[in-house]
C-alpha positions in Angstrom: -0.1 0.0 0.3 1.3 3.4 -1.1 0.1 6.6 0.9 1.4 10.2 0.1 2.0 12.7 3.2 2.3 16.3 2.6 4.3 18.3 4.5 4.5 22.2 4.7 8.1 22.6 5.4 11.4 21.2 3.6 11.8 18.6 6.2 10.1 16.7 8.8 11.8 14.4 11.7 11.4 10.6 11.3 9.6 10.2 15.0 7.1 13.3 13.8 6.1 11.6 10.6 5.2 8.5 12.4 2.8 10.4 14.3 1.3 12.7 11.2 0.9 9.3 9.2 -0.7 7.7 12.2 1.9 4.7 12.2 2.1 5.7 15.9 0.4 7.3 18.9 2.8 8.9 20.5 6.6 10.2 20.3 7.6 7.3 22.5 5.8 4.7 20.5 8.0 6.2 17.3 10.7 5.6 19.4 10.6 2.2 20.2 9.4 1.1 16.5 12.5 3.0 15.4 14.9 1.3 17.8 13.2 -1.9 17.0 14.3 -1.4 13.4 10.7 -1.6 12.0 11.2 1.4 9.8 13.0 1.6 6.5 13.8 4.8 4.9 14.4 4.8 1.2 14.7 1.0 1.5 17.2 1.1 4.4 16.3 0.1 8.1 16.6 3.4 10.1 17.6 3.9 13.8 17.6 7.6 14.2 14.4 9.2 15.4 15.6 13.0 14.5 16.4 11.7 11.0 15.3 14.4 8.7 12.8 13.2 5.7 12.6 15.5 2.7 9.8 15.3 0.1 10.5 12.9 -2.3 11.7 10.1 0.6 9.7 7.1 1.0 9.0 5.6 4.6 8.1 2.1 4.9 6.5 0.4 8.3 5.3 -3.3 8.2 4.8 -3.1 4.4 3.0 0.0 3.9 5.0 3.1 2.3 4.7 6.6 2.3 6.0 9.0 0.0 6.5 12.5 1.3 5.5 15.2 -0.7 5.4 19.2 -0.2 
């Protein structure tokens, strides 16, 4: 499944994106998902919750893919 998430800024932090996309209910939940290696950014497992996600980046969570657009 592919979804698009629109952001107004030039970037968004990974943990904030997970909350915005309703993958995580809280920042703490997002942190655990990232630490557990459940999140991929552009095909690579990402462990930094503050990773800057820019328009065009793809983030996948358990088989669901979101693309960030501006």
